[in-house]
Structure formats: structure tokens, C-alpha cells
C-alpha positions, -999 to +999 in steps of 0.1 A: +104+840+659+108+878+658+079+894+683+047+889+696+035+918+670+049+896+641+029+865+656-005+886+657+001+896+624+008+865+607-025+850+627-044+882+613-029+876+577-034+837+576-067+834+590-078+865+568-064+846+537-087+816+548-120+836+556-114+851+519-111+819+504-139+801+520-161+834+509-146+830+474-153+791+470-190+794+489-201+820+463-186+800+431-201+768+443-233+785+457-229+772+492-229+799+512-241+782+545-213+756+545-189+786+538-204+804+568-199+778+589-161+777+581-158+813+581-171+813+618-147+785+629-115+806+615-130+836+637-132+816+666-097+802+660-085+840+658-102+849+690-090+819+707-052+822+693-053+860+702-060+855+739-035+826+738-010+850+726-019+878+751-019+853+781+003+869+809+013+837+831+034+820+807+066+806+820+085+795+789+077+824+763+098+809+736+081+776+733+045+792+741+047+812+713+064+783+689+035+764+699+008+789+688+028+795+656+024+756+651-009+755+658-022+784+640-003+762+609-023+731+616-056+749+622-050+770+589-043+738+571-073+720+586-097+749+579-083+751+540-089+711+535-126+717+549-128+749+522-116+725+496-140+697+504-169+720+496 
């Protein structure tokens, strides 16, 4: 992990791409309500991850940020699977 700044960018780009993918798939399949639910979940995930990144009371920062990176990957993978199942 290079920096907190890069982690925040990764969170933004990854979840932004997930939201864009959800919009595209829901538009193609004419299922906007299901797509909206997934988009809301992605936004909630974004908010939670950024709040965790900004937490000041962390003992081991390196382990904390590594865990956040793994959480981002797992959440994004789960969201993409939900989109694929629309």
C-alpha cells in the first residue's frame, strides 16, 4: 500500500466502475429497481470504507489498511456478482 490517498482513489474508482456497470446492465435488461438497489449498496459500501480509512484511533495502520483493501475487493466482487445475476 503506497498511501492513504491511493487507497481512497482505489475505493472511488472501483465502486464508481461498479455503479457504472450496474447502470449499464439495468438499462439493458430494463430492471432499474434492481439496479438502483445495487447502486445504493455500492454507495453505502463507499461511505463505510471511507469512514474506516479516516478513522484516527487505529493501532496498526498497515494491517488496518491492508484489511480495508481486502474488504474493498470482496465487496466489489460481491456487487459485480449481484449485477451479473440481474
